C-alpha positions as a Markdown table, in Angstrom:
| # | Residue | x | y | z |
|---|---|---|---|---|
| 1 | Met | 70.4 | 115.5 | 70.6 |
| 2 | Asn | 68.4 | 117.3 | 73.4 |
| 3 | His | 65.1 | 116.2 | 74.6 |
| 4 | Pro | 62.5 | 119.1 | 75.0 |
| 5 | Leu | 62.0 | 118.3 | 78.7 |
| 6 | Gly | 65.6 | 117.5 | 79.4 |
| 7 | Trp | 66.9 | 113.9 | 79.8 |
| 8 | Gly | 66.6 | 113.9 | 83.6 |
| 9 | Arg | 63.0 | 114.9 | 83.5 |
| 10 | Ala | 62.1 | 112.5 | 80.7 |
| 11 | Ile | 63.7 | 109.6 | 82.6 |
| 12 | Ala | 61.8 | 110.6 | 85.8 |
| 13 | Ile | 58.5 | 110.8 | 84.0 |
| 14 | Val | 59.1 | 107.3 | 82.5 |
| 15 | Leu | 60.0 | 105.8 | 85.8 |
| 16 | Leu | 57.0 | 107.4 | 87.6 |
| 17 | Thr | 54.7 | 106.2 | 84.8 |
| 18 | Leu | 56.0 | 102.7 | 85.1 |
| 19 | Ala | 55.6 | 102.7 | 88.9 |
| 20 | Ala | 52.1 | 104.0 | 88.7 |
| 21 | Gly | 51.2 | 101.5 | 86.0 |
| 22 | His | 52.5 | 98.7 | 88.1 |
| 23 | Ser | 50.6 | 99.7 | 91.2 |
| 24 | Leu | 47.4 | 100.1 | 89.3 |
| 25 | Ala | 47.8 | 96.8 | 87.4 |
| 26 | His | 48.5 | 94.7 | 90.5 |
| 27 | Pro | 44.9 | 94.4 | 91.8 |
| 28 | Ala | 43.7 | 93.5 | 88.3 |
| 29 | Phe | 46.0 | 90.5 | 88.2 |
| 30 | Glu | 45.6 | 89.5 | 91.9 |
| 31 | Arg | 42.8 | 87.1 | 91.0 |
| 32 | Tyr | 45.3 | 84.9 | 89.0 |
| 33 | Ile | 47.8 | 84.5 | 91.8 |
| 34 | Pro | 47.4 | 81.3 | 93.9 |
| 35 | Ile | 46.6 | 81.5 | 97.7 |
| 36 | Gly | 49.7 | 82.4 | 99.6 |
| 37 | Glu | 51.8 | 83.5 | 96.7 |
| 38 | Ser | 51.0 | 87.2 | 96.3 |
| 39 | Pro | 54.3 | 89.1 | 96.3 |
| 40 | Gly | 54.6 | 91.5 | 99.2 |
| 41 | Leu | 51.1 | 90.6 | 100.5 |
| 42 | Ser | 50.8 | 86.9 | 101.4 |
| 43 | Gly | 51.5 | 86.2 | 105.0 |
| 44 | Ser | 52.2 | 89.8 | 106.0 |
| 45 | Gly | 49.4 | 91.8 | 104.6 |
| 46 | Thr | 46.8 | 89.1 | 104.2 |
| 47 | Tyr | 45.1 | 86.6 | 106.5 |
| 48 | Ile | 45.5 | 82.9 | 105.5 |
| 49 | Gly | 43.6 | 80.0 | 107.0 |
| 50 | Arg | 40.7 | 77.7 | 106.8 |
| 51 | Ile | 37.0 | 78.7 | 106.9 |
| 52 | Arg | 35.4 | 77.3 | 110.0 |
| 53 | Glu | 32.0 | 79.0 | 109.6 |
| 54 | Ala | 30.2 | 80.8 | 106.7 |
| 55 | Glu | 27.1 | 82.7 | 107.8 |
| 56 | Glu | 25.1 | 83.6 | 104.7 |
| 57 | Ala | 22.5 | 85.6 | 106.7 |
| 58 | Asp | 25.1 | 88.3 | 107.5 |
| 59 | Tyr | 27.8 | 87.4 | 105.0 |
| 60 | Thr | 30.5 | 86.7 | 107.6 |
| 61 | Leu | 33.3 | 84.1 | 107.6 |
| 62 | Val | 35.0 | 82.7 | 110.7 |
| 63 | Val | 38.5 | 81.9 | 109.6 |
| 64 | Gln | 41.1 | 80.0 | 111.7 |
| 65 | Gly | 44.5 | 81.2 | 110.7 |
| 66 | Glu | 47.6 | 79.2 | 110.2 |
| 67 | Asp | 48.8 | 80.5 | 113.5 |
| 68 | Arg | 45.6 | 79.0 | 115.1 |
| 69 | Ser | 44.0 | 82.5 | 115.7 |
| 70 | Arg | 40.4 | 83.1 | 114.6 |
| 71 | Arg | 39.0 | 86.1 | 112.9 |
| 72 | Thr | 35.4 | 87.0 | 111.8 |
| 73 | Ile | 35.5 | 88.6 | 108.4 |
| 74 | Arg | 32.7 | 90.5 | 106.6 |
| 75 | Val | 32.2 | 90.0 | 102.9 |
| 76 | Val | 30.4 | 93.0 | 101.5 |
| 77 | Pro | 29.0 | 93.6 | 98.0 |
| 78 | Ser | 32.2 | 95.3 | 96.8 |
| 79 | Thr | 34.4 | 92.4 | 98.0 |
| 80 | Asp | 36.0 | 90.4 | 95.1 |
| 81 | Val | 35.8 | 86.7 | 95.6 |
| 82 | Trp | 38.0 | 84.5 | 93.5 |
| 83 | Val | 38.1 | 80.7 | 93.3 |
| 84 | Asp | 41.7 | 79.4 | 93.3 |
| 85 | Arg | 41.9 | 76.4 | 91.0 |
| 86 | Ser | 45.7 | 76.4 | 90.6 |
| 87 | Arg | 46.0 | 73.0 | 92.3 |
| 88 | Arg | 44.1 | 71.5 | 89.4 |
| 89 | Arg | 46.2 | 73.5 | 86.9 |
| 90 | Arg | 43.2 | 75.6 | 85.9 |
| 91 | Thr | 42.7 | 79.3 | 85.7 |
| 92 | Asn | 41.2 | 81.0 | 88.7 |
| 93 | Thr | 37.7 | 82.2 | 88.3 |
| 94 | Ala | 35.4 | 84.8 | 89.7 |
| 95 | Gly | 33.3 | 83.5 | 92.5 |
| 96 | Gly | 30.9 | 84.5 | 95.2 |
| 97 | Phe | 30.1 | 84.1 | 98.9 |
| 98 | Glu | 28.5 | 80.7 | 98.1 |
| 99 | Asp | 32.1 | 79.4 | 97.2 |
| 100 | Cys | 33.2 | 80.2 | 100.8 |
| 101 | Arg | 32.5 | 76.8 | 102.4 |
| 102 | Pro | 33.7 | 75.5 | 105.8 |
| 103 | Gly | 37.0 | 73.5 | 105.5 |
| 104 | Arg | 38.3 | 75.4 | 102.5 |
| 105 | Arg | 41.6 | 77.2 | 102.6 |
| 106 | Val | 41.3 | 81.0 | 102.1 |
| 107 | Glu | 43.4 | 84.1 | 101.8 |
| 108 | Val | 41.8 | 87.5 | 102.7 |
| 109 | Leu | 43.0 | 91.0 | 102.2 |
| 110 | Leu | 41.3 | 93.3 | 104.7 |
| 111 | Arg | 40.4 | 96.9 | 104.2 |
| 112 | Gly | 42.8 | 98.8 | 106.5 |
| 113 | Asp | 42.3 | 97.8 | 110.2 |
| 114 | Ser | 38.6 | 96.8 | 109.7 |
| 115 | Asp | 37.1 | 93.3 | 109.5 |
| 116 | Glu | 35.8 | 94.0 | 106.0 |
| 117 | Ala | 37.4 | 92.0 | 103.2 |
| 118 | Gln | 38.7 | 93.8 | 100.1 |
| 119 | Trp | 39.2 | 90.5 | 98.4 |
| 120 | Val | 38.9 | 86.8 | 99.2 |
| 121 | Lys | 40.6 | 83.9 | 97.5 |
| 122 | Val | 39.1 | 80.6 | 98.3 |
| 123 | Glu | 40.4 | 77.1 | 97.4 |
| 124 | Gly | 38.5 | 75.5 | 94.6 |
| 125 | Arg | 37.4 | 71.9 | 94.7 |
């Protein structure tokens, strides 16, 4: 039986649709992934460390990385903040800058080469 597009094209369309669906769905599920466990991101595309300072006046975090480096990170209104409660075997929740307290472990995905956070996962207490 022949497919109207031809089997090669039909298979290519299905594969492209699945690939596009996966890439679009990943950010939606990122909030549920614990700190340091994001496939393909954690440790190479993200910055993981402990919050040393949280300045509410200008919404910046000073984070000391696991490699002892320090970065100042801006949290902007479009930044997603999630509270990682996986250590207590609870579902992660949406949070805000007020959850970013000194001493807490954090993972940050930066926007390109900027100091602006796309998302922040902060350890829950």
